[in-house]
N, C-alpha and C positions, 0 to 999 in steps of 0.2 A: 504494500500500500504506500502511496506517495501522498504527502500533504504539504500545503503551503503554511507559512507562518501567519499568524493573525496580523492585521494591519497595524495595531498598536504595539506589537511585539518587536523588539530590536533583535536583529540577527547577529549572533556572535559565533564566528567560525571556530569549530573545534570544541565547542562546549554545549552543543545541543543534541538532543535525541528525540525522535518521535517513536512512541511505543503504542502498538495496536494490539489489544487483546480481544478475543471473541469467545463468548460463552453462550451456552444454550439456556441455562437456568437463571432466572432473575435473582434468586437468592444468592447464588454464587457471584453474580455480577456485583451486587450490593456489598458483599463481604470484601471482595478484592478491591473495589473502588474505595471503600472506607479505609482499608488498610493502607493503600497507596497514597491517598489524599491526606492522611494523618501527618506525615512528615514530608509530603511533596507539595508542589505548587500546582493548583488546579487552574488551568487556563480556560477550559471549556467544561462546564458542568455536565454530569452524566445526563444523557437525554436520548430519545429515539432520533434516529437520522434516516435519511432516505436511502442510504447505501446499506 
């Protein structure tokens, strides 16, 4: 999967990563999202998307 940065997000070469995880069960999605967002920076909240 390829993604663009958000318009208000500065691009710093060598210090960025885009991570895509896909799960079938909503409960598992919520558990993993909550764990990652606890010490991470959420740029786009968890939401349904067209893809």
